[in-house]
C-alpha positions in Angstrom: 88.6 108.7 80.4 87.3 105.9 82.6 88.1 102.2 81.9 86.4 99.2 83.3 88.3 95.9 82.9 87.3 92.2 83.3 88.9 90.0 85.8 88.3 86.6 87.4 87.6 86.2 91.1 90.1 83.8 92.7 89.4 84.4 96.4 86.6 86.1 98.5 86.8 87.4 102.0 83.6 89.2 103.1 83.0 92.1 100.6 86.6 91.9 99.3 88.0 89.7 96.6 91.3 88.9 94.9 90.7 89.3 91.2 93.1 87.9 88.6 93.8 90.3 85.7 96.0 88.0 83.5 98.4 87.0 86.3 98.2 90.3 88.2 96.1 89.9 91.4 94.3 93.0 92.7 92.0 93.4 95.8 88.5 94.5 94.7 85.4 95.5 96.6 82.3 93.2 95.8 79.7 95.3 97.7 77.9 96.1 94.4 77.5 92.6 93.1 76.7 89.1 94.2 79.6 87.0 93.0 81.4 83.7 93.7 85.0 82.4 93.2 85.4 81.7 89.5 83.0 84.5 88.3 84.2 87.1 85.9 83.5 90.7 86.9 83.9 94.1 85.4 86.1 96.3 87.7 86.0 100.1 87.8 87.8 102.2 90.4 88.4 99.2 92.7 84.8 98.0 92.7 83.2 95.1 90.8 80.3 96.7 89.0 78.9 93.9 86.9 79.1 90.1 86.4 79.8 88.8 82.9 80.2 85.3 81.4 83.6 83.9 80.5 83.1 84.1 76.8 82.3 87.9 76.9 85.2 88.4 79.4 87.7 86.7 77.1 86.4 88.6 74.0 86.9 91.8 75.9 90.4 90.9 76.9 91.3 90.0 73.2 89.9 93.4 72.0 92.1 95.2 74.6 95.1 93.2 73.4 94.4 94.4 69.8 94.0 98.0 70.9 97.2 97.9 72.9 99.1 96.2 70.0 98.0 99.0 67.7 99.3 101.5 70.2 102.7 99.7 70.4 102.0 98.2 73.8 101.9 94.5 74.3 100.1 92.4 76.9 101.4 88.8 77.1 
């Protein structure tokens, strides 16, 4: 199963960005999207594959929290 998760871009250097996933920063390739610092993106396999607005990103994160809570896993 493949998962694509939303994160917020906090820094860009060329085609690479630091993306914040709730306090965890990961390096992500931006070659497939045109994005700026502060944008929310969907990440899959280390690549930003789509931009999304903040409301949709936060909704998605809340849904993941619900799923993980049901499974006995908690994300703070």
